[in-house]
C-alpha positions as CSV (number, residue, x, y, z in Angstrom):
1,M,22.4,16.8,-4.6
2,Q,26.1,17.6,-4.0
3,P,27.0,19.9,-1.0
4,H,26.8,23.5,-2.0
5,A,29.7,25.9,-2.3
6,P,30.2,28.4,0.6
7,R,27.6,31.1,0.9
8,R,28.0,34.3,-1.0
9,H,27.4,37.7,0.5
10,P,23.8,38.6,-0.5
11,S,24.6,42.2,-1.2
12,R,27.0,41.9,-4.1
13,P,26.7,44.7,-6.8
14,H,24.5,44.0,-9.8
15,C,26.9,43.5,-12.6
16,S,26.2,45.2,-16.0
17,R,27.9,42.4,-17.9
18,R,25.5,39.9,-16.4
19,R,22.6,42.3,-17.4
20,T,23.8,42.2,-21.0
21,T,24.1,38.4,-21.1
22,A,20.8,38.0,-19.4
23,A,19.2,40.3,-22.0
24,L,20.4,38.1,-24.8
25,L,19.1,35.0,-23.0
26,S,15.8,36.8,-22.6
27,I,15.5,37.5,-26.3
28,M,16.3,33.8,-27.1
29,A,13.7,32.7,-24.6
30,V,11.1,34.9,-26.4
31,L,12.0,33.5,-29.8
32,V,11.6,30.0,-28.4
33,L,8.1,30.9,-27.0
34,V,6.9,32.5,-30.2
35,A,5.4,29.2,-31.3
36,G,2.5,30.0,-29.0
37,S,0.9,29.1,-25.7
38,T,-0.8,25.8,-24.9
39,G,-2.8,27.4,-22.2
40,A,-2.3,24.2,-20.0
41,A,-0.4,23.9,-16.8
42,A,2.7,21.6,-16.8
43,D,2.3,18.0,-15.6
44,P,4.1,18.0,-12.2
45,S,5.1,14.3,-12.6
46,L,7.3,15.2,-15.6
47,P,11.1,15.8,-15.3
48,L,12.1,19.4,-14.7
49,G,13.1,20.4,-18.3
50,E,10.0,18.8,-19.8
51,R,7.8,20.7,-17.3
52,A,9.1,24.1,-18.3
53,A,8.8,23.3,-22.0
54,Q,5.2,22.1,-21.6
55,D,4.1,25.1,-19.6
56,R,3.6,28.2,-21.8
57,S,0.8,29.8,-19.7
58,S,1.0,31.5,-16.4
59,P,2.3,29.1,-13.7
60,P,-0.3,28.0,-11.1
61,N,1.8,29.7,-8.4
62,D,2.3,33.0,-10.3
63,A,0.2,35.0,-7.8
64,F,1.1,35.5,-4.2
65,A,-2.4,34.3,-3.2
66,S,-1.9,31.1,-5.2
67,A,1.5,30.2,-3.6
68,R,2.3,26.5,-3.7
69,T,2.5,25.1,-0.2
70,V,5.5,22.9,0.5
71,V,6.2,20.9,3.7
72,G,9.2,19.1,5.1
73,A,12.5,19.8,6.8
74,S,14.6,19.3,3.7
75,G,14.2,18.5,0.1
76,S,13.4,20.1,-3.3
77,V,10.4,21.3,-5.2
78,T,10.2,22.2,-8.9
79,G,8.4,24.9,-10.9
80,S,8.8,27.3,-13.8
81,T,8.9,31.0,-14.2
82,V,8.0,30.7,-17.9
83,G,4.9,32.8,-18.4
84,A,5.1,34.2,-14.9
85,T,4.3,37.9,-14.3
86,A,4.5,40.5,-11.5
87,E,1.5,41.7,-9.6
88,A,0.4,45.1,-8.7
89,G,1.9,46.0,-5.4
90,E,4.5,43.2,-5.5
91,P,7.8,44.2,-3.8
92,S,11.2,44.1,-5.4
93,H,12.8,40.7,-4.7
94,H,16.3,42.0,-5.5
95,P,18.6,42.7,-2.6
96,D,19.0,46.3,-3.9
97,G,15.3,46.9,-3.1
98,T,14.7,48.8,-6.3
99,T,14.9,46.4,-9.2
100,P,11.2,45.7,-10.1
101,P,9.9,42.1,-10.1
102,S,9.4,40.6,-13.6
103,A,8.5,36.9,-13.6
104,S,8.0,35.6,-10.1
105,I,6.5,32.5,-8.7
106,W,5.6,31.9,-5.0
107,Y,6.0,29.1,-2.4
108,R,4.7,28.9,1.1
109,W,6.8,27.0,3.7
110,T,6.3,26.7,7.4
111,A,9.5,26.0,9.4
112,P,9.2,22.6,11.2
113,T,12.0,23.5,13.6
114,T,13.9,26.6,14.9
115,G,17.4,27.0,13.5
116,G,19.4,27.8,10.4
117,F,18.3,26.8,6.9
118,T,19.8,27.2,3.5
119,I,17.4,27.8,0.6
120,D,18.8,27.9,-3.0
121,T,17.8,27.5,-6.6
122,T,20.9,25.5,-7.7
123,G,19.9,23.3,-10.6
124,S,17.5,25.8,-12.1
125,D,18.2,26.4,-15.8
126,S,18.1,30.2,-15.8
127,P,19.3,33.0,-13.5
128,T,17.1,33.7,-10.6
129,I,16.4,36.1,-7.7
130,L,15.3,34.5,-4.5
131,A,13.6,36.3,-1.6
132,V,12.1,35.2,1.7
133,Y,9.3,37.1,3.4
134,T,7.0,37.0,6.4
135,G,3.5,38.5,6.4
136,E,0.0,37.6,5.4
137,R,-0.8,39.9,2.5
138,L,1.2,41.0,-0.6
139,G,1.2,44.7,0.4
140,E,2.4,44.0,4.0
141,L,5.3,41.6,3.4
142,A,8.5,42.0,5.3
143,Q,11.6,40.8,3.5
144,V,13.8,38.6,5.7
145,T,16.6,37.9,3.2
146,A,17.3,37.9,-0.5
147,D,19.9,37.0,-3.1
148,A,20.3,37.7,-6.8
149,G,23.2,35.3,-7.8
150,S,26.2,36.4,-9.8
151,D,27.9,36.0,-13.2
152,L,29.7,32.9,-12.1
153,A,26.8,31.5,-10.1
154,P,23.5,32.8,-11.6
155,Q,21.3,30.8,-9.3
156,S,20.4,32.2,-5.8
157,R,21.1,31.1,-2.2
158,V,20.0,32.6,1.1
159,A,20.6,31.8,4.7
160,L,17.5,31.8,6.9
161,D,17.3,31.8,10.7
162,A,13.9,30.2,10.9
163,I,11.5,30.0,13.8
164,A,9.4,26.9,14.2
165,G,5.8,27.3,13.2
166,T,6.5,30.5,11.2
167,T,5.2,30.6,7.7
168,Y,7.7,32.0,5.2
169,H,6.8,33.1,1.7
170,L,9.5,32.3,-0.9
171,A,9.6,34.2,-4.2
172,V,11.6,33.0,-7.1
173,D,11.9,35.7,-9.8
174,G,13.6,35.5,-13.3
175,A,16.6,37.7,-13.2
176,D,16.4,40.4,-15.8
177,G,13.2,38.8,-17.1
178,V,14.9,35.5,-18.1
179,T,12.7,32.6,-17.3
180,G,13.0,28.8,-17.2
181,A,12.6,25.7,-15.1
182,V,13.2,26.2,-11.3
183,L,14.6,23.8,-8.7
184,L,14.1,25.2,-5.2
185,T,15.9,23.3,-2.4
186,V,15.6,23.7,1.4
187,R,18.2,22.1,3.7
188,P,18.9,22.6,7.5
189,D,22.3,23.9,8.3
190,G,24.9,21.4,9.5
191,V,23.2,18.5,7.6
192,T,25.3,16.7,5.0
193,P,23.4,15.2,2.1
194,P,23.4,11.3,2.1
195,P,26.0,9.6,0.0
196,N,23.4,8.2,-2.4
197,D,21.5,11.5,-2.8
198,D,22.3,11.6,-6.6
199,L,21.4,9.0,-9.2
200,D,25.1,8.6,-10.2
201,D,26.0,7.8,-6.6
202,A,23.4,5.2,-6.1
203,D,24.1,2.4,-3.5
204,V,24.6,-0.9,-5.4
205,L,22.5,-3.7,-4.0
206,D,24.1,-7.2,-4.1
207,G,20.8,-9.0,-4.1
208,V,18.5,-10.0,-1.3
209,G,18.8,-8.4,2.1
210,L,18.2,-5.2,4.0
211,A,19.5,-1.8,2.9
212,F,19.6,0.8,5.7
213,G,19.9,4.5,4.9
214,S,18.6,8.0,5.5
215,N,17.0,10.7,3.4
216,V,17.8,13.5,5.9
217,G,19.3,16.3,4.0
218,A,18.5,14.7,0.6
219,S,17.1,16.7,-2.3
220,A,16.1,16.3,-5.9
221,Q,18.3,16.8,-9.0
222,A,17.4,18.9,-12.0
223,G,15.5,16.6,-14.4
224,E,14.6,14.1,-11.7
225,P,11.0,12.8,-11.8
226,R,8.6,13.0,-8.9
227,H,8.5,9.7,-6.9
228,D,5.8,10.7,-4.4
229,A,2.2,11.5,-5.5
230,P,2.3,14.3,-8.2
231,D,0.0,16.5,-6.1
232,S,1.9,16.0,-2.8
233,E,2.9,19.1,-0.9
234,G,6.0,17.4,0.4
235,L,9.5,18.5,-0.5
236,S,11.2,15.7,-2.6
237,A,14.1,14.1,-0.6
238,S,15.1,11.1,-2.6
239,I,17.9,8.6,-2.3
240,W,18.9,6.1,-4.9
241,Y,19.8,2.4,-5.1
242,E,20.9,0.2,-8.0
243,L,20.0,-3.5,-8.6
244,T,21.2,-5.5,-11.6
245,S,19.3,-8.7,-12.2
246,P,21.5,-11.8,-13.0
247,A,18.6,-13.6,-14.6
248,D,14.8,-13.4,-15.2
249,V,13.7,-13.5,-11.6
250,L,11.2,-11.9,-9.1
251,Y,12.4,-9.4,-6.5
252,L,10.2,-8.4,-3.7
253,L,10.8,-4.8,-2.6
254,S,9.3,-3.6,0.7
255,T,9.5,-0.4,2.7
256,A,7.3,-1.7,5.5
257,D,10.2,-1.9,7.9
258,S,11.2,1.7,7.4
259,P,10.4,4.1,10.3
260,T,10.1,6.9,7.7
261,P,7.1,6.5,5.3
262,L,8.5,6.1,1.8
263,A,7.5,6.1,-1.8
264,L,9.4,3.7,-4.1
265,S,9.8,4.1,-7.8
266,A,11.8,1.9,-10.3
267,H,13.4,3.0,-13.5
268,V,15.8,1.9,-16.2
269,G,18.3,4.2,-17.9
270,N,21.9,5.4,-17.7
271,S,21.2,9.0,-16.6
272,L,18.4,11.3,-15.6
273,D,18.1,12.4,-19.2
274,D,17.0,8.9,-20.4
275,L,15.4,7.6,-17.2
276,T,12.3,5.6,-18.0
277,P,9.8,4.2,-15.4
278,V,9.6,0.4,-15.3
279,T,6.3,-0.8,-16.9
280,P,3.6,-0.8,-14.2
281,L,1.2,-3.8,-13.8
282,T,-2.3,-4.1,-12.5
283,E,-3.6,-7.0,-10.4
284,E,-5.1,-8.5,-13.6
285,D,-1.6,-8.8,-15.1
286,V,-0.1,-10.8,-12.3
287,D,-0.7,-14.5,-11.4
288,L,-0.6,-14.6,-7.6
289,T,-1.8,-18.2,-7.3
290,S,1.7,-19.7,-7.7
291,G,4.3,-19.9,-5.0
292,V,6.3,-17.3,-7.0
293,P,4.0,-14.7,-8.6
294,R,4.5,-14.6,-12.4
295,V,3.7,-12.5,-15.5
296,D,3.1,-13.7,-19.0
297,D,4.6,-11.6,-21.9
298,L,7.1,-9.7,-19.7
299,P,8.4,-6.5,-21.3
300,I,12.1,-6.5,-22.2
301,D,13.0,-4.3,-19.3
302,G,10.7,-6.1,-16.8
303,A,7.7,-4.8,-15.0
304,I,6.5,-3.8,-11.5
305,F,3.4,-4.5,-9.5
306,R,2.7,-2.3,-6.5
307,Q,0.7,-3.1,-3.4
308,G,0.9,-0.4,-0.8
309,N,4.4,-0.4,0.7
310,R,5.5,-3.5,-1.2
311,S,6.3,-4.1,-4.8
312,Y,6.9,-7.1,-7.1
313,L,9.7,-6.4,-9.5
314,F,9.7,-8.8,-12.4
315,A,13.3,-8.4,-13.4
316,T,14.9,-9.4,-16.7
317,S,18.4,-10.8,-17.1
318,G,21.1,-8.2,-17.2
319,T,18.8,-5.2,-16.6
320,R,20.1,-2.5,-14.3
321,Y,17.2,-1.1,-12.2
322,R,17.4,2.4,-10.6
323,L,15.4,2.4,-7.4
324,A,14.4,5.7,-5.8
325,L,13.1,6.1,-2.2
326,D,11.5,9.4,-1.4
327,G,9.7,10.5,1.8
328,I,5.9,10.6,1.5
329,D,4.6,14.1,2.0
330,G,8.1,15.5,2.8
331,A,9.0,12.9,5.5
332,T,12.7,12.5,6.2
333,G,14.5,10.2,8.6
334,D,16.0,6.7,8.7
335,T,15.1,4.4,5.8
336,V,14.9,0.6,5.3
337,L,14.5,-1.2,2.0
338,R,14.0,-4.9,2.2
339,V,14.9,-6.9,-0.9
340,L,13.6,-10.5,-1.1
341,G,13.3,-13.1,-3.8
342,G,15.9,-13.5,-6.5
343,V,14.2,-16.7,-7.7
344,S,11.9,-17.6,-10.6
345,D,8.7,-19.6,-11.1
346,C,9.8,-23.3,-11.3
347,A,8.0,-23.6,-14.7
348,A,10.0,-20.8,-16.3
349,A,11.8,-21.6,-19.5
350,T,15.1,-21.1,-17.7
351,P,14.2,-21.5,-14.0
352,V,16.4,-19.9,-11.3
353,Y,16.3,-22.2,-8.3
354,A,16.6,-21.4,-4.6
355,F,17.9,-24.8,-3.5
356,A,20.2,-27.4,-5.0
357,D,17.8,-30.2,-4.1
358,V,14.5,-28.6,-5.3
359,T,13.9,-28.5,-9.1
360,V,10.8,-28.5,-11.3
361,A,10.7,-32.3,-10.9
362,N,9.5,-31.8,-7.3
363,P,5.7,-31.3,-7.2
364,F,6.2,-28.8,-4.3
365,C,8.9,-26.7,-6.1
366,N,6.9,-23.5,-6.3
367,D,5.6,-23.9,-2.7
368,I,9.2,-24.2,-1.5
369,H,10.2,-21.3,-3.7
370,F,7.5,-19.3,-1.9
371,L,9.3,-19.9,1.4
372,A,12.6,-18.7,-0.2
373,A,11.2,-15.7,-2.1
374,F,9.5,-14.3,1.0
375,G,12.5,-14.9,3.3
376,I,10.8,-17.5,5.4
377,T,13.7,-19.9,4.9
378,T,17.2,-19.7,3.6
379,G,17.8,-23.5,3.7
380,I,20.9,-25.2,4.9
381,P,24.1,-23.5,3.6
382,Q,26.7,-25.6,1.8
383,P,30.5,-25.0,1.3
384,E,29.8,-24.5,-2.4
385,G,26.8,-23.8,-4.6
386,L,23.2,-23.4,-3.6
387,P,21.9,-24.3,-0.1
388,L,19.9,-27.5,0.5
389,F,16.2,-27.6,1.6
390,K,16.0,-31.3,2.3
391,P,12.4,-31.4,1.2
392,G,11.7,-35.0,2.3
393,D,13.1,-34.7,5.8
394,P,10.6,-34.6,8.8
395,L,9.8,-31.1,10.0
396,S,10.9,-30.3,13.5
397,R,8.8,-28.4,16.0
398,Q,11.4,-25.7,16.3
399,A,11.6,-25.2,12.5
400,M,7.8,-25.0,12.3
401,V,7.6,-22.3,15.0
402,A,10.4,-20.4,13.3
403,F,8.6,-20.4,9.9
404,L,5.4,-19.1,11.5
405,W,7.3,-16.5,13.4
406,R,8.8,-15.2,10.2
407,I,5.4,-15.2,8.5
408,E,4.2,-13.0,11.4
409,K,7.2,-10.6,10.6
410,Q,9.3,-11.7,13.6
411,P,7.3,-10.0,16.3
412,T,9.0,-8.9,19.5
413,L,8.4,-10.7,22.8
414,Q,6.4,-7.6,23.9
415,R,4.1,-7.9,20.9
416,C,3.7,-11.7,21.4
417,A,2.7,-11.1,25.1
418,A,0.2,-8.5,24.0
419,N,-1.3,-10.9,21.5
420,G,-1.7,-13.4,24.3
421,G,-3.5,-10.9,26.5
422,L,-0.5,-10.4,28.9
423,S,0.8,-7.2,30.3
424,W,4.6,-7.0,29.7
425,S,7.0,-7.4,32.5
426,P,10.7,-8.4,32.5
427,R,9.9,-11.9,33.9
428,L,8.2,-12.7,30.6
429,A,11.6,-12.8,29.0
430,E,12.6,-15.7,31.3
431,P,12.4,-19.1,29.5
432,L,8.9,-20.6,29.6
433,F,10.2,-24.1,28.6
434,A,12.8,-26.0,30.5
435,D,14.5,-27.3,27.3
436,V,14.7,-23.9,25.5
437,P,17.1,-21.6,27.4
438,T,17.7,-18.0,26.3
439,D,20.8,-19.0,24.3
440,H,18.9,-21.5,22.3
441,P,19.0,-20.6,18.5
442,F,15.2,-20.7,18.4
443,F,14.5,-19.1,21.7
444,A,12.8,-15.9,20.3
445,P,10.2,-17.7,18.1
446,I,9.5,-20.5,20.7
447,Q,9.2,-18.0,23.6
448,C,7.0,-15.8,21.5
449,F,4.5,-18.5,20.6
450,G,4.5,-19.6,24.3
451,L,3.6,-16.1,25.4
452,W,1.0,-15.9,22.6
453,G,-0.7,-19.0,23.8
454,I,-0.1,-20.9,20.5
455,T,1.9,-23.6,22.3
456,T,1.9,-24.8,25.9
457,G,4.5,-27.5,25.5
458,T,4.4,-30.8,27.4
459,L,3.6,-30.4,31.1
460,Q,6.1,-31.9,33.6
461,P,5.4,-32.7,37.2
462,G,6.9,-30.1,39.5
463,G,8.7,-28.1,36.8
464,A,8.5,-26.0,33.7
465,P,7.0,-27.7,30.6
466,L,9.1,-29.0,27.8
467,F,8.8,-27.9,24.2
468,K,10.8,-30.8,22.7
469,P,12.2,-28.5,19.9
470,T,13.9,-31.2,17.8
471,D,11.0,-33.7,17.8
472,P,9.2,-34.2,14.5
473,L,6.0,-32.2,14.1
474,S,2.9,-34.2,13.4
475,R,0.2,-33.2,10.9
476,Q,-2.3,-32.6,13.6
477,A,0.1,-30.4,15.5
478,L,0.6,-28.2,12.5
479,A,-3.2,-27.9,12.1
480,A,-3.4,-26.8,15.7
481,F,-0.5,-24.2,15.2
482,L,-2.2,-22.7,12.2
483,W,-5.6,-22.6,13.8
484,R,-4.3,-20.8,16.9
485,V,-2.3,-18.3,14.8
486,T,-5.5,-17.4,13.1
487,D,-7.3,-16.7,16.4
488,Q,-8.9,-20.1,16.8
489,P,-11.9,-19.5,14.5
490,T,-15.2,-21.2,15.1
491,F,-16.8,-23.6,12.7
492,D,-19.0,-20.8,11.4
493,E,-15.9,-18.6,10.8
494,C,-14.1,-21.5,9.1
495,S,-17.1,-22.1,6.9
496,A,-17.2,-18.5,5.9
497,R,-13.7,-18.8,4.6
498,A,-14.3,-22.2,3.0
499,V,-13.2,-22.9,-0.5
500,G,-16.5,-23.2,-2.5
501,E,-18.4,-24.1,0.7
502,S,-19.4,-20.8,2.1
503,D,-23.2,-21.5,2.2
504,R,-23.5,-25.2,3.1
505,G,-23.7,-24.8,6.9
506,A,-22.0,-27.0,9.4
507,P,-20.1,-29.6,7.3
508,A,-19.8,-33.3,8.0
509,P,-16.3,-34.6,8.8
510,L,-14.1,-34.1,5.8
511,F,-11.6,-36.8,6.8
512,A,-12.5,-40.4,7.7
513,D,-9.9,-40.7,10.4
514,V,-10.8,-37.4,12.1
515,N,-14.3,-37.6,13.7
516,P,-15.9,-34.9,16.0
517,T,-14.5,-36.6,19.1
518,H,-10.9,-36.2,17.9
519,P,-8.9,-33.7,20.1
520,F,-7.8,-31.8,17.0
521,Y,-11.1,-32.1,15.1
522,V,-11.8,-28.3,14.8
523,P,-8.3,-27.3,13.6
524,I,-8.1,-30.1,11.1
525,Q,-11.7,-29.6,9.8
526,C,-10.9,-25.9,9.4
527,L,-7.8,-26.6,7.3
528,G,-9.9,-28.9,5.1
529,L,-12.6,-26.2,4.7
530,W,-10.0,-23.6,3.8
531,G,-8.4,-25.8,1.2
532,V,-5.1,-25.8,3.1
533,S,-5.1,-29.6,3.3
534,T,-6.8,-31.9,0.9
535,G,-5.8,-35.1,2.7
536,F,-5.0,-38.5,1.0
537,A,-7.7,-40.0,-1.3
538,Q,-8.5,-43.7,-0.7
539,A,-9.7,-46.4,-3.1
540,D,-13.1,-46.5,-1.4
541,G,-13.7,-42.8,-2.1
542,S,-12.9,-41.6,1.4
543,T,-10.1,-39.2,2.4
544,L,-7.7,-39.6,5.2
545,F,-5.8,-36.8,7.1
546,L,-3.3,-39.1,8.9
547,P,-3.2,-36.8,11.9
548,A,-0.4,-38.5,13.9
549,S,2.0,-38.9,10.9
550,P,5.1,-36.7,10.8
551,L,5.0,-33.7,8.4
552,S,7.7,-33.4,5.7
553,R,9.4,-30.1,5.1
554,Q,8.0,-30.0,1.5
555,A,4.4,-30.7,2.7
556,M,4.8,-27.9,5.2
557,A,5.7,-25.5,2.4
558,A,2.4,-26.4,0.7
559,F,0.5,-26.0,3.9
560,L,1.9,-22.5,4.6
561,F,1.5,-21.2,1.0
562,R,-2.2,-22.2,1.0
563,A,-2.7,-20.8,4.5
564,V,-1.2,-17.4,3.8
565,G,-3.5,-16.8,0.8
566,D,-2.0,-13.5,-0.3
567,P,1.8,-13.9,-0.1
568,G,2.2,-10.2,-0.6
569,Q,1.2,-9.5,3.0
570,L,4.5,-11.1,4.1
571,I,6.6,-8.2,2.8
């Protein structure tokens, strides 16, 4: 919402011209309602205007005892005075103290902090009277402040010096009996609404990356749909982003990094009046077995599949998506939206590739796209065009550790130490490996995995071990890394996760060149049981693992995709 105009004095005279205009509006409202009452309460998930039109019975918060509870430091809540009444013993909400109530609804709000707040009904579609009370029963309420608007500004605004923990009862009454949709907003004094509070001021996203923001001081607009759960008591404090898709691609949207819990909703449309939710999908609609999840028969405006705090947005070429972030249950604070992806399934009719040297002709194309879509690798930048992946190059030890570190969501050294059973101290930030100093580009992931116990390096006589970061990674070393990252499961645990082998007991060696005496037998056998590695079939019917052979970057992509299982857990 835009910043409000300066406060008006709450004790202005009640203008007779406004009373005449309001009376005409009241007559028109009655004529509109003659068609009859549906007897059903409005759907709170509908936009503001539709809610008021749908509700022709008494609002659910018509009575003081049925006041709607709202929580949060700032934000908005919607309602309607259509069909509202006044109760026996209900006080006058007008500042003059004598004008009787006519069509009031009630809200209950407990101040989260001590300080000044502004409460207003700006955005409501009819003139209002707003009053704030303390007290537990209708007949014992003490009015704290009230406002009845004016001819030029028929909505109401009050200033409240709130005390933390005090419950305030907010009454919104239809001025002169005129009723309509209500938008009630609470905002702390001295807080400026964020620049992308309104849909028309949405921050434009250029594509993949992180978008940092805040919904402190944010509110809802008239006609804005609810983004949090429809039955949430939280005030709506939404901010907006805009993303236009250059092609038919998948975007991965995550709020997992946000310190403020957020609800995300995606829409298409040019204004609040024609805003339409993006078609939602269920798990049955989405193929998650490919490196890049895909959907058959995609709607013209795309579709979205939600999994907790992450969403798969299947975007269509040229479509502008309006993304709203709203605090869950009224939460406000710093926000983070992570956007990943921007690539397509390699088998798409017009594929959008992540790397110049990886096309559908590469049998590992979708596995490599998985790495790009989930932000595990960005490839090697080039002066022009797409980056290179160099799929056939050997995988270095430092690259492997970096990939796994990103899969683990880039844990801090403190978390890595805790995973390794270590109590944190500053000395743990000192290099563990003689050839990986603190200014090494891969220091953080290598140090992390050393503290975690996933790698011990190569011991040296009389000194710190070596990691040998640029050495090629062997297939057996990869198996060991993955096995340790998954908490070094036993054979029984590996068998329990086996692909089609969950009840066969202790299996015989799966690979002819890796017998039970091999130093990496357990990790390699586990990878075979899990289906992460299928090995190399031989003419005699046996299968080899080739444990000492170097691992290519494209083979690594296949290993990682199969090991992750559910790629969605990475965002």
